[in-house]
C-alpha positions as CSV (number, residue, x, y, z in Angstrom):
1,M,0.1,0.0,-0.7
2,S,3.1,2.5,0.7
3,L,4.2,1.9,-2.9
4,I,1.2,2.7,-4.0
5,I,0.8,5.2,-2.1
6,S,4.2,7.0,-3.0
7,F,3.7,6.5,-7.1
8,A,0.3,8.0,-6.7
9,I,1.6,11.0,-5.4
10,F,4.6,10.8,-7.6
11,I,2.3,10.7,-10.7
12,G,-0.1,13.6,-9.1
13,A,3.8,16.1,-9.0
14,V,4.1,15.1,-12.2
15,I,0.7,16.1,-13.6
16,A,0.8,19.0,-11.5
17,C,4.4,20.2,-13.0
18,I,2.7,19.7,-16.6
19,V,0.1,21.4,-15.9
20,T,1.4,24.6,-14.1
21,G,4.6,24.5,-16.4
22,Y,7.0,24.1,-13.4
23,T,10.0,22.2,-14.4
24,L,9.2,18.3,-13.8
25,V,12.7,18.5,-11.4
26,L,9.9,19.4,-8.8
27,A,8.0,16.4,-9.5
28,L,11.2,14.3,-9.2
29,A,12.3,15.6,-5.7
30,A,8.8,15.3,-4.4
31,G,8.7,11.7,-5.5
32,L,12.2,11.3,-4.1
33,V,11.1,12.2,-0.8
34,T,8.0,10.0,-0.9
35,F,10.2,7.3,-2.1
36,F,12.7,7.6,0.7
37,I,9.8,7.2,3.2
38,C,8.2,4.2,1.6
39,A,11.6,2.7,1.8
40,L,11.2,3.4,5.8
41,V,7.4,2.1,6.3
42,Q,8.9,-1.2,4.7
43,G,11.5,-1.5,7.4
44,H,14.8,0.6,6.0
45,R,17.1,2.3,8.2
46,A,17.5,5.7,7.4
47,A,21.0,5.3,6.9
48,D,20.8,2.4,4.8
49,V,18.8,4.5,2.7
50,V,20.7,7.0,2.2
51,I,23.6,4.7,1.5
52,M,21.7,3.3,-1.5
53,C,21.0,6.9,-2.8
54,R,24.6,7.4,-2.6
55,K,25.1,4.9,-4.5
56,G,22.5,5.5,-7.1
57,L,24.0,8.8,-7.9
58,S,27.4,7.7,-7.9
59,N,26.7,5.5,-10.7
60,G,25.5,8.9,-12.9
61,L,28.2,11.2,-12.0
62,I,29.5,10.1,-15.0
63,V,26.7,11.2,-17.0
64,V,26.7,14.3,-15.8
65,E,30.1,15.0,-16.8
66,I,29.2,14.2,-20.0
67,L,25.6,16.5,-20.3
68,L,27.7,19.8,-19.0
69,I,30.5,19.2,-21.6
70,I,27.3,19.0,-24.2
71,G,26.3,22.4,-23.1
72,L,29.8,23.9,-23.6
73,L,29.7,22.2,-26.9
74,T,25.8,23.5,-28.0
75,G,27.3,27.6,-27.1
76,V,29.9,26.8,-28.9
77,W,28.8,25.6,-32.3
78,R,26.6,28.6,-31.8
79,S,29.0,30.7,-31.5
80,S,31.6,29.4,-34.9
81,R,28.4,29.6,-36.6
82,T,28.5,25.4,-37.3
83,I,24.5,25.1,-37.0
84,A,24.3,28.5,-39.0
85,Y,26.7,26.5,-42.1
86,F,24.2,24.0,-42.0
87,V,21.8,25.7,-42.4
88,Y,22.8,28.1,-44.8
89,Y,24.3,25.2,-47.4
90,G,21.3,22.8,-47.3
91,I,18.8,25.8,-48.1
92,R,21.1,26.4,-50.5
93,F,20.8,23.2,-51.7
94,I,17.2,23.1,-52.3
95,R,15.6,22.2,-55.8
96,P,11.9,22.1,-56.2
97,G,11.6,18.5,-56.4
98,I,13.9,17.6,-53.7
99,F,12.5,20.2,-50.7
100,L,11.7,17.4,-48.4
101,I,14.8,15.1,-49.1
102,I,17.1,18.2,-48.0
103,A,14.8,18.8,-45.1
104,F,15.0,15.3,-43.8
105,L,18.6,15.0,-44.2
106,L,19.7,18.4,-42.6
107,T,17.4,17.9,-39.5
108,S,18.8,14.0,-39.6
109,I,22.5,15.7,-39.8
110,L,22.1,18.3,-37.4
111,S,19.8,16.4,-34.7
112,Y,22.4,13.5,-34.5
113,A,25.2,16.6,-34.6
114,I,24.3,18.1,-31.6
115,G,21.6,15.6,-30.0
116,T,18.8,17.7,-29.2
117,S,15.4,17.2,-31.2
118,F,13.7,20.3,-29.5
119,G,16.8,22.5,-30.9
120,V,16.7,21.4,-34.3
121,A,12.8,21.8,-34.3
122,A,12.8,25.0,-33.1
123,T,15.7,26.3,-35.6
124,V,15.6,24.6,-38.6
125,G,12.2,23.3,-38.7
126,V,11.0,26.5,-38.1
127,I,13.1,27.9,-41.2
128,F,12.1,24.8,-43.5
129,M,8.1,25.2,-41.9
130,T,8.5,29.0,-43.1
131,L,10.1,27.6,-46.6
132,A,7.1,25.4,-46.7
133,R,4.1,27.8,-46.6
134,T,5.7,30.0,-49.0
135,G,7.1,27.9,-51.3
136,G,3.5,25.8,-51.9
137,V,4.5,22.4,-49.8
138,N,2.0,20.8,-47.9
139,E,2.8,21.8,-44.2
140,L,1.7,19.0,-42.9
141,I,3.7,16.6,-44.4
142,T,7.0,18.9,-44.1
143,A,6.3,18.4,-40.4
144,G,6.3,15.0,-40.5
145,V,9.4,14.9,-42.4
146,I,11.0,17.3,-40.0
147,M,9.5,15.1,-36.9
148,S,11.4,12.3,-38.0
149,G,14.5,13.8,-38.8
150,V,14.6,15.2,-35.4
151,Y,14.6,12.1,-33.6
152,I,17.7,10.4,-35.5
153,G,19.4,12.2,-32.9
154,D,17.8,11.4,-30.0
155,R,17.7,7.7,-29.8
156,G,21.5,7.2,-31.3
157,S,24.0,10.8,-31.2
158,P,27.0,10.5,-28.9
159,A,25.5,14.0,-28.0
160,A,22.3,13.0,-27.3
161,S,21.3,13.6,-23.2
162,S,18.7,11.2,-23.7
163,A,20.7,8.3,-25.1
164,I,23.2,9.5,-22.4
165,L,20.7,8.7,-19.8
166,V,19.5,5.4,-21.3
167,A,23.0,4.2,-21.0
168,A,23.3,5.6,-17.4
169,V,20.1,3.7,-16.1
170,T,20.9,0.3,-17.7
171,R,24.7,0.5,-16.7
172,T,26.0,0.5,-20.7
173,D,28.7,1.8,-22.5
174,H,27.5,5.0,-24.4
175,M,29.6,4.6,-27.3
176,K,28.8,1.4,-28.1
177,N,25.0,1.9,-27.8
178,V,25.9,4.7,-30.4
179,R,27.3,1.8,-33.2
180,I,24.5,-0.6,-32.3
181,M,22.0,1.7,-32.6
182,A,23.5,3.0,-36.2
183,K,23.5,-0.1,-37.0
184,F,20.3,-0.8,-36.5
185,A,18.5,2.5,-38.1
186,A,20.7,1.4,-41.5
187,V,17.7,-0.1,-43.1
188,P,14.8,2.1,-41.8
189,F,17.1,5.2,-42.7
190,V,17.4,4.3,-46.7
191,L,13.8,3.0,-46.5
192,I,12.4,6.5,-45.4
193,L,14.6,8.4,-47.3
194,V,12.9,6.3,-50.2
195,I,9.9,7.2,-49.4
196,Y,10.5,10.7,-48.5
197,A,12.3,11.0,-52.3
198,C,8.8,10.0,-53.8
199,M,7.0,12.0,-51.9
200,S,9.2,15.1,-52.4
201,F,9.1,14.9,-56.2
202,A,5.2,14.6,-55.6
203,N,5.2,18.0,-53.8
204,P,7.9,20.2,-55.3
205,I,8.6,23.3,-53.8
206,H,7.7,26.5,-56.2
207,Q,9.7,28.9,-55.1
208,V,12.5,29.6,-52.3
209,D,12.9,32.6,-50.4
210,E,16.2,33.6,-50.8
211,S,16.1,36.4,-48.1
212,F,17.3,33.6,-45.8
213,L,20.6,33.2,-47.5
214,T,21.0,36.7,-47.5
215,K,20.4,37.8,-44.2
216,L,22.2,34.8,-42.9
217,S,25.6,35.4,-44.8
218,G,24.8,39.5,-43.8
219,Q,24.8,38.5,-39.9
220,F,27.2,35.4,-40.3
221,V,30.6,34.4,-41.6
222,I,29.7,31.3,-43.4
223,S,33.3,29.8,-43.9
224,P,34.3,25.8,-44.4
225,W,36.3,27.1,-41.4
226,C,32.6,26.6,-39.8
227,L,32.6,23.0,-40.4
228,V,35.6,21.8,-38.4
229,P,33.7,21.7,-34.9
230,A,31.0,19.0,-36.7
231,I,33.9,17.0,-38.1
232,F,35.8,16.0,-35.1
233,M,32.2,15.4,-33.8
234,L,31.0,13.3,-36.3
235,V,34.4,11.5,-37.1
236,L,36.4,11.3,-33.9
237,P,33.9,8.5,-32.2
238,F,33.7,6.3,-35.0
239,C,37.4,5.6,-34.8
240,K,37.0,4.5,-31.0
241,V,37.8,8.4,-29.5
242,R,36.0,8.4,-26.4
243,V,33.0,10.6,-26.6
244,S,34.2,13.3,-23.7
245,Y,37.4,13.5,-25.6
246,S,35.7,14.0,-29.1
247,M,33.4,16.8,-28.0
248,I,36.6,18.1,-26.2
249,A,38.1,18.4,-29.2
250,S,35.1,20.2,-31.0
251,I,34.8,22.7,-28.3
252,V,38.3,24.1,-28.9
253,S,38.2,24.0,-32.4
254,G,35.5,25.8,-32.3
255,M,36.6,28.5,-29.7
256,L,39.6,28.9,-32.4
257,V,37.0,29.4,-35.1
258,S,34.7,31.6,-32.7
259,V,37.8,33.9,-32.2
260,F,39.8,34.1,-35.2
261,V,37.1,33.2,-38.2
262,E,33.9,34.8,-36.9
263,G,35.7,37.6,-34.8
264,T,34.3,36.6,-31.5
265,T,35.7,38.5,-28.4
266,L,37.1,35.9,-25.2
267,K,34.3,37.7,-23.3
268,S,31.6,36.7,-25.6
269,L,32.5,33.7,-26.4
270,F,32.7,32.5,-22.4
271,Y,29.4,34.3,-21.5
272,T,27.7,32.4,-24.7
273,M,29.6,28.7,-23.7
274,I,28.4,29.4,-20.1
275,M,24.9,31.3,-20.7
276,G,24.1,30.2,-24.2
277,Y,24.1,32.2,-27.5
278,H,21.7,35.2,-27.7
279,S,20.7,37.5,-30.3
280,D,18.1,40.5,-30.3
281,T,17.6,40.3,-34.0
282,S,14.8,38.5,-36.1
283,F,16.8,36.2,-37.9
284,G,19.8,35.9,-35.3
285,S,17.5,34.6,-32.4
286,V,16.5,31.5,-34.4
287,F,19.5,29.7,-33.3
288,N,19.6,31.3,-29.4
289,G,20.5,28.8,-26.5
290,G,22.7,26.1,-25.9
291,G,25.5,27.0,-23.2
292,L,26.4,25.5,-19.6
293,Y,23.1,27.1,-18.2
294,S,21.1,24.8,-20.4
295,M,21.8,22.0,-19.1
296,V,21.5,22.8,-15.4
297,E,17.4,21.3,-15.7
298,V,18.7,17.7,-17.5
299,V,21.8,17.1,-14.6
300,L,19.5,17.0,-11.7
301,I,17.0,15.1,-13.9
302,V,19.6,12.5,-14.3
303,G,20.7,13.0,-10.9
304,I,17.7,12.6,-8.8
305,S,16.9,9.6,-11.3
306,S,20.2,7.6,-10.4
307,V,19.1,8.2,-6.9
308,Y,15.4,6.7,-7.9
309,S,17.3,3.5,-9.2
310,G,19.5,3.2,-6.2
311,I,16.4,2.5,-3.9
312,F,14.6,0.5,-6.5
313,E,17.5,-1.6,-6.7
314,D,18.6,-2.1,-3.1
315,T,14.5,-2.0,-1.3
316,K,13.4,-4.3,-4.4
317,M,10.0,-2.4,-3.9
318,L,9.6,-3.2,-7.5
319,E,9.2,-6.8,-7.1
320,D,5.5,-6.8,-7.5
321,F,5.2,-5.1,-10.5
322,Q,8.2,-6.5,-12.3
323,S,6.4,-10.5,-11.5
324,K,3.6,-9.2,-13.7
325,I,5.7,-8.3,-16.1
326,D,7.3,-11.1,-16.4
327,I,4.9,-13.7,-16.8
328,M,3.5,-10.8,-20.0
329,V,7.8,-11.4,-21.2
330,E,7.1,-15.2,-21.2
331,K,4.1,-14.6,-23.1
332,V,4.6,-12.0,-26.0
333,G,8.5,-11.4,-25.5
334,R,11.0,-9.0,-24.5
335,F,10.8,-6.0,-27.1
336,P,6.7,-6.3,-27.2
337,S,6.6,-6.0,-23.5
338,M,8.9,-2.9,-23.5
339,V,6.6,-1.3,-26.0
340,I,3.5,-2.0,-24.3
341,V,5.2,-0.9,-20.9
342,G,6.9,2.2,-22.5
343,L,3.5,3.5,-23.9
344,V,1.8,3.4,-20.9
345,L,4.5,5.3,-19.2
346,I,5.1,8.0,-22.1
347,G,0.5,8.2,-21.6
348,I,1.2,8.7,-18.0
349,F,4.5,10.6,-17.4
350,C,4.5,12.3,-20.7
351,N,7.9,12.5,-20.8
352,Q,10.2,10.9,-22.2
353,T,12.9,11.0,-19.2
354,L,10.9,9.5,-16.8
355,A,9.1,6.9,-19.2
356,T,13.1,6.4,-19.7
357,I,14.1,5.9,-16.0
358,M,10.3,3.4,-15.1
359,G,10.8,1.5,-17.9
360,N,14.4,1.1,-17.0
361,D,13.4,0.3,-13.2
362,L,10.5,-2.0,-14.4
363,M,12.3,-4.3,-17.0
364,A,15.4,-4.9,-15.9
365,R,14.7,-7.4,-13.6
366,P,12.1,-9.4,-16.1
367,Y,15.0,-8.8,-19.0
368,E,17.8,-10.0,-17.1
369,K,15.5,-13.2,-15.8
370,S,14.8,-14.2,-19.5
371,G,18.7,-13.9,-20.6
372,A,18.9,-10.8,-22.0
373,S,22.0,-8.4,-21.4
374,N,21.7,-5.0,-20.3
375,Y,23.0,-3.9,-23.8
376,E,19.9,-5.7,-25.1
377,L,18.1,-3.4,-22.8
378,A,19.5,-0.5,-24.0
379,S,18.8,-1.1,-27.5
380,D,15.2,-2.0,-26.9
381,I,14.4,1.2,-24.5
382,Q,16.0,3.5,-27.6
383,N,13.8,1.7,-30.1
384,S,10.9,2.0,-28.1
385,I,10.5,4.8,-25.5
386,I,12.9,7.2,-26.7
387,I,11.3,7.4,-30.3
388,L,7.3,6.3,-29.2
389,S,7.5,9.3,-26.8
390,A,7.2,11.4,-30.1
391,V,4.0,9.8,-31.6
392,V,1.9,10.1,-28.1
393,P,-0.2,13.4,-28.3
394,W,0.0,14.9,-25.4
395,S,3.6,13.8,-24.5
396,I,5.9,16.7,-24.3
397,A,8.3,15.1,-26.8
398,C,5.5,15.1,-29.3
399,S,3.3,18.4,-28.5
400,V,6.7,20.6,-28.2
401,P,8.2,20.1,-31.6
402,L,4.3,20.3,-33.1
403,S,4.1,23.5,-31.5
404,F,7.5,24.9,-32.5
405,M,6.2,24.2,-36.3
406,G,2.9,25.2,-35.7
407,V,1.2,22.2,-36.7
408,G,-1.2,19.9,-34.9
409,I,-1.0,16.0,-34.7
410,G,-2.0,15.7,-38.3
411,A,1.5,15.7,-39.1
412,L,2.3,12.6,-37.2
413,P,0.6,10.0,-40.0
414,Y,3.6,11.4,-42.2
415,A,6.3,10.9,-39.3
416,F,7.3,7.7,-40.7
417,Y,10.8,7.2,-38.8
418,L,8.7,6.8,-35.8
419,Y,6.8,3.6,-36.7
420,L,8.8,2.5,-39.3
421,L,12.2,2.0,-36.8
422,P,10.3,0.1,-34.1
423,I,8.4,-2.4,-36.8
424,I,11.4,-3.0,-38.6
425,Y,14.0,-3.3,-35.4
426,G,11.4,-5.8,-33.9
427,L,11.1,-7.9,-36.7
428,T,15.1,-7.8,-37.0
429,K,15.2,-9.4,-33.7
430,L,13.5,-12.6,-34.7
431,T,16.7,-13.0,-36.7
432,K,19.9,-13.7,-36.0
433,W,21.2,-10.1,-36.5
434,K,21.6,-8.8,-32.7
435,F,24.1,-6.4,-32.8
436,Y,23.8,-5.8,-29.1
437,D,25.5,-9.4,-28.1
438,R,28.2,-8.6,-30.5
439,T,29.8,-5.4,-28.8
440,Q,30.2,-7.5,-25.4
């Protein structure tokens, strides 16, 4: 009964935060207090529960380190005009019959490079939606294409906070997960690219507003040097360089480009790295954001969620739920069970992060009992909860990007990546192509 009451309070706090607009950190903090008390009610000593919390937190510190580096990276990429470079040449390459293809490829590349669906949707997504509306392209189709592209990175980017969170809660190596995700994404990506190519030729853009290019080149120095930070970030991890070192190399190169190519002062550069990029101009504001400060909420979420894991693991308070899931896993299989549990959690919490944390806590033992590795658990979470969060209309992962683009849920049927990837992955698991087992 104490556990049910604790979850009721936790879910109530989540709903209250969503309705009022307050940060979900408050809901997580409220949940932490209730689960701490629940552990005491179950007979655990306060000192022992504190040790559990400390143990869980220590497991998440490596993730916190990477998240802070990502904060610096996102600020530097704005200061060095790396993002502006991608947008500028992406628009330049647009031709009538390939508008949707360019939209998909550019949002995919950027989301993979900087690891944020919201950031890409709010910047490049908005730009492409404006081009679609002024160029006579169906805005719902365009928004669906963009939704597919922006979630390429969330699932398997070296810089994605959601992917790093999955690695943390499942206790797996983040870069191994990235390589696994890349292998599983190959077939769906090519298939979806073919689909969007056909749709692109059927829905050509009638005109491209060249003023975007004029404003970009007028406000920023668009130089090939701007591409250097992205090259370090995209190439080094696949040369088996640690992700943190790759990010640091990208940051250092971006700082050099900012100062010596873009003419940014050191004072302005360090401010951008800490507080994010800010521009008062109507066009420059499209690139606002990033910086160390932008990671504060995510760091708190990861830290508190790590404490949750420590309490749940050592008190075994989730055993009753997990016993029921054991039965479901035996009947329908691991991945279908993950999809079902994931959709329920997404529907309740309306949030990708909380669904990931609770999904791992509920499914870790059933997976272990059925003979699955931690890497399979991580892969299943990334190919279900992380992606499917974007198809539940009231989920933040769905509603926020759509609101940025000014469209409703009518765009979701065209976001083929969000459906096809889990389906193809599920079919792949029926074969012998189990990449997660080959990485251990």
